N, C-alpha and C positions, 0 to 999 in steps of 0.2 A: 706553364709555357716551357717549351723545349729550348735547350741551350744551343745556339748556333756555333759551329766550329768550322774553320777552313783548314782542310788537310792537304798539305803539300806532298805530292807523290811524283814518281818518275813519269806518270802519265797525265800530269796536270794537277791543279789545285781544286779539290772537290768540296762542295758545301755539304755539311753533315749536321744533323740535329740530334742531340743526345738527351736522354732522360732515363730514370730508373736506377736500379742497383743490382749487382750480381754479375754473373759471367757476361762477356760481351756477346751481343746478338746483332747481326746485320739484318736490316729490313729495308726493302726497296720495292719498286714496281717498275715495269719496263718502260712505261710512258707517262708517269705521274711526276708532278712537281710539289715539293713539300715546303713548309715554313714552320715558324715557331709554335703554331697551333697543334703540331703533331699530326696524327692520322688515326682514324678509327681502328684499323687493324693493328698498327704498331702500339697503340695505347694498351692493348690487352696484355702486353708482355712486360710492361715497366715494373710490375710488382715482383717479377721473378728474374729479370735480366737488366743489364745496362744496355739500352737499345740505341743503336746507331742507325738513324733514319737517313738514307743517303739520296741526295739528288744526283742522278746520273748526268752524263754529258747532255747539254742543251736544256737542262732543267735548273732553275734558280741561278745561283752564282757559280755553278760548276762550268767546266770548259765548253766552248763550242767545238764542233768537229771540223776537221779539215777535209774529210771525205766521208760520204755517207756510210761506208763500211764500218766506221767506228760506232755506229748505232746498233750493230748486230749483237745478239746474245753472246757470241763467242768473244768479241772484242770487249763487251761490257763486263764479262767475267774476268778478263784481264785487268780492267779498271778496279773491280772489287778486290782482286788479289793485291793490287798495288796499294789500295787503301788499308787493307789489313796489315800489310808490311809496314806502312808508314805509321800506323797506330801502335806498332810494336807487339802485336798479338801473335803468339806461336800458332794458336788455333782460335777460332771463334765459332759461333753458331749462326744459322741462317733461317729466317722465316719469310715466306712469300705466299701471297694470295693471287690467284688468277695468273696473269702474265708474270707477276712477280714470282709466283711459284714455278712457272716454266723456266724463268731465268735461274732460279735456284737449282733446278735439275741440271741445267747446262753447267753452272758453276761447280756443282758437286761432281759431275762427270769429269771436268777438267782439273779440278783442284781438291780432290777428296781429302788429301792429307792436311788441308787447311781447315777442315770442318770437324767439329766435335759432334754436332747434332744438326739435323735438318728437319724442318716442318714445312709442308707444301699443301695448299688447299685450293679447291676449285680450279684445278689445273689439268693439263693434258701433255702427253709426250708425243703427240702427233697432230697434224692439221686435219685429221679425219673428222674432228668435231664439227667442222664447217659443213659437213654433209649429213650430220645426224639429225633426224627429224625432231629430236627433243631439244635442239639448240636454236635459239632465236636468230642465230647468225646463218642458219641453213635456209635455203630457198624452200625446203620442204616444211618449214614451220609456219603455221598460220599467221604469226605476228611478224614474219620477216620483212614483208613489204613496209610495214609501219616502222620497224627498226631502221630500215634504210632511209626512210623519210626523216626520222628524228636525227640520225647522224648527219644528214645533209644540212639540216637546220643548225645543228651545233657547229658545224664546220664553216658555214657560209658567213662571209663578211657582211652580207646584206641583212642578216637576221639581227633583231634587236637583242639587247641583253636579256630582257624579260622572256623573249621567245626561246633563246638558248637555254635559259634556266628551266623553263617549263618543259622543253624537250628533254633535257637531262633528267629531270624528275620522272617523266613518263618512262624513259628508258630504264632507269633504276627500278621503278615500280614493277617492271616486267621480270625483274630478278629477285623479287621478294616473295616469300611464301604467303605473307599477309600484307599486300600492298597498302591496306588502310593504315598500317602502323608506320608509314614513311616518316611522318613528323616526329613520332616518338623515337625512331632510330637515329634520325639525322638532325636533331635539335641542337646538339652541342657543336660549337664552331670547330672546324677541323680543316685539314688541307689535303691536297691530292689532285689538283686540277690537271687536265690532260695537256701533255706536251705534244702538239699536233705533228711536229716534225718526226718525233720518235714513233708515234702511232702510224703515220703514213709509211714509214720505212717498214714497220712490222707487217702491215697489211699488204703492201705492194711488193715487198722483196722477201723478208724472212718467212712469212707464213706459207709462201708458195711451195717451199721444199722442206718445211719443218717436220722432222720425224727423228726423234732421238731415242727411240725405243731400244735399239741395240746398245747405245752408249750407256744407258742407265743400269743395264744388267750388271755392270762391274762396280757399281756404287755399294759399298758396305757400311757407309756411315749410318749410325742409328737414326731412323727416320720415322716421322709420323706423317701419313697422308690423310687429309680430311676433306669431306665434301658434304654438301647438303643433299638429302635424298631427292629433292626436286630442283636441282640446279639446272637452270635454263640457258646458261652460257656454255659451260663445259659439263655436260651431263655426267652423272655419277659413274657410268661405265668406264670413263677415261681415268678417273681416280682409281677405280678397281684394277684397271690395266697396269697403271704405274705400280701399285702395291704388289701385284703378282710378278712383275718384272724385277723388282728390287729385292736384294738379298736380305735386308735387315730392316724391314718396315712394318708398321702397324697401321691399319686402316680405321679411321673414325668416321662414322656416318651420322650426320645430324638429321634426325627424323622429322623435325619441324622447321626445316630451313630450305631456302633456295640457294642463292649464290653468296649470301653474307652470314654464315653461321656465327661469326664474331659479334654480330649485332642481333641476329634473330634468336640465338640460344646462348646468350652471354654467360650465364652461370655454368653451363656445361662446357662452354669454350674455356673458361678459366680452369676448370678441372683438367681439361686436356693440356693446357699450358703447364700446369703443375707436374703432370706426368712427363711432359716433354723435358722440363727442367731436370727431372730426376733420371732420365735415360742414361744407361751406362755407356 
């Protein structure tokens, strides 16, 4: 079980869960809520780092927002910086997957002097992934209609708990290289449920203009970019683009993974984490 802490900052009191040992590592996701059970992605780092798994505003016992602009990646980066300062770290590391990785890029662009290392996976620096035929979020993808149906079920207050759980499973299976291994991957209790208010802001506001490609060219923090060869959420081409744009990055491609290399190729993922820990 992860240890809960409430961190008082100039931007509010944030709920944080801590586990592991070693240098401090910030882990979060743009629209997920965590608890004492930790998180599948964050769990992969506890043998190499002291991991701070952060509930952002509107998640768990962290603050509510006074206006929706506080849900933006830019404002959230300021929250993360306030947490780092309150914890007393001159620098820390950051690990993010999917929109957690996108947030990490924004944070690094705004506060590069606060980061020792950065690792970002299954992410993108532009909203163009929504138009890519290889992404299930694109109207060009054959599964897109079903994805939209599933997301409607998950969001609807008329759906039963069982219907929402089944829809969530089917959605996740679309992002696995071997969908038949779902029960194997997700058997251990974990946390990371969707915070609908944060997800709605991302889809309806932030995503419309999201393009930070120019911003990340100035990041020289030692960085690892990783992606599954068959990622159906943010296709590999967008991780390759991030890698080419950044000055000091290495690209890891997981050849037998879709969107969840930390589950699908666990041992190789651990090897990557060890290399990340030793980056200069």
